[in-house]
N, C-alpha and C positions, 0 to 999 in steps of 0.2 A: 490414174486419179479422176474421180467423176466430179465436175466442178457443180453439177447439180445436186450432188450427195455433201459437199463442203457448202454449198449454200443454205441447204437444208438444216445442217448442224449449226450453222451460225444463225439461221432464223429459229431456232430451237433455244437458243442461246445458252449453250452448253458450255462453253469456253467461261473460265472465272481466272482472274489473274488477282496475285497478290501474295502471302506467305500461307502455305496449307500445309498440316500433316497429313499423309498418305495412309493408308490401312496398315502398312509397314512399320508407320512410326517414323520414315524418312521424311524430309522437308522438301517442299516443292514451291516454285514462284507459279504454278499454274494447276487448277483443279477441274477435271472433266467432269461436268455434272451429266452425263448421260442418262440418268435416270431421268430426267426431265423430259425426255426426247418422246414419249408416248402423250404425255400433255398437249404436244401439239401435232395435230392429226395429220395435216399433210407431210410434214418433215417426216414423222414416223412412216408414214404409209411407203414414201419413196425410200428409206432405209431398209424397210422390210423387204419390198420388192427385191433390192440387188442383193441381199441375205437370201432370198427364195432361190435365186438364178444359182449362188454359190452351192446352196442346199442340194440342189438336183445335179449338180455338177458331181459332188461327190456321191449320189446314188446311195443314199443312207435308209434303213428302216425306220429309225426314231430321230426325233428332235428331242434334247435334252437341255432344259433350262436352267442354268445355275443361280441357286439361290442366293438373292432375291432380284438383283437386277436383270439378270437372264430370263424370268420366268416370263415378263408380259411378251418378252421380243419372240422365245421360243412358241408362245402361244399363237402370235399373231402369223409367225411363219408356217406353223403347223396347219393352219386354217389354209393360209393361200397355197401351201405346196398338199395339203390332202394327205398329211403325214402323222401317224399317232404322237403324241407330246407327253414325257415324262418332267418331273423336276427333279433336281439332284440337292439336296441338304448339305449345308457345310459340316454338319457333324450326323451321326445316327439319332434317330427318336430314342429318348429315354422310357418308352411306353409303348405298349402293343406290339407291333410288329419289328421294331428295333431296326428299322430299316434306313437306308441314305435315299431310297427311290420313294417317289410318290409317283404313283401311276402303274401301267401293266408293262414290265419289259421282261422278255424272253432271251434266255441262252442264247447266243449264238448271233443275235440281231446286232446289226452294225448302227452305231449311233454318234452323232454329231452333237458337242458340247456347245450351247449357246449362251455367249457373256455380250454385256456390253462394250467391254474393254480391256486390256491386257496389260500389267507392269511387268513384271518379272517372271509371273507366271505360277508362283508358288499356289496362289488359292486353286487355281485349276487343276494341279495336280492332284488335289484331294479329291474332287469332284470327279476327276478320270478313275480314281481309286475304288470310289463309291459305284459308279456303273461297272468297272470290270470285277468288282465282288459279287456283282449280280450274275455273272458268266455271260455278259455282253462285250461287243467289241468296241472300243473308243479308241482311234487313231487319229482324230482330227477335232480342232476347235476354232471354230467360226465367232469373231467379234467383229463390232462396228469398227474400234479405232485400237490401233497396236501405238504404244506408247513406246517400241523401240528400246525398251530398256530391259532386256534380257527374256522375255517372253519366249522367243522362237527357240532359243538353246535351252529354255527349262523345261519346254515341252519335248525337245528332242531325247533330251535325256531320260524320257519317259516314253518315249517311242510314240510320239503323238507330233501331229504337223499342226503350226499356227496357220490360221488363214484371216484374214481382214479386209475391209471394205477400204481404209485409209489410214495413212500413218498421222502422226500428231504433226510431224516435220510439214507434211504435205497440207495438212489443215492449215498451218500457221503460215506457210506461204501462199495459198490462197487468199487468207485474210490481209497478208501484207498487200497482196497485188491489187485487192479491192478497197483499201484503206478500212478495214473493219479492226486494226488492231494498229495503235501507235508504235513509234519506232523504240521506247525505252521498254515497252513489255515485249514487243518480237526480239530486240536485242538480248534482253535478260532470258527470256524464257530459250530461244537457241542455244545461248550460251551456257544454259543449265544442261539442256538436252546433250549437249557436248562433252559436258563435265560435270555429271549431277554429284560426283564428292565433293565438292566444293563446297555442297550446300549442307553437306552433312558429316563435317568434321567434328 
């Protein structure tokens, strides 16, 4: 884990504590508002630099932003890595080309899907399917934060691999070591991550 990255994410104030409903409808005592990251130029730039390193290691032809949070991240990566960028819709357009994809994508090109974070990976599977329907290859998903709640296994079932910069537990440990989180919120959140079903009975 990069402490510089952890600090950058904390500086951008992405962590919210309370009682939240996730996109899946499940309850959580922590919410990661990574969408605010582009509003903090220095933390955002640091995160993008780390993502660019990962993208270069993957040797892809195209970066694809997942609608909507992944779009600004993918655009920043594409500029720094000098790679073509597309974005993938949650569902195909209901008019015009009826496509999942916005941008130029050719058959056989190797694509990395970019998003802000991952929970169980179900939404990422839909994006991957949209890319593959265009005849491109998508075997890698790159996110800033992995909540470690099934994303790796969910993608593996679709023959795709998860890559992340940091996990939620690592971020919490950094916050604890730097006294950026109080003991109650730390214990509640760690207990939730170790036993999430107790929050969704």
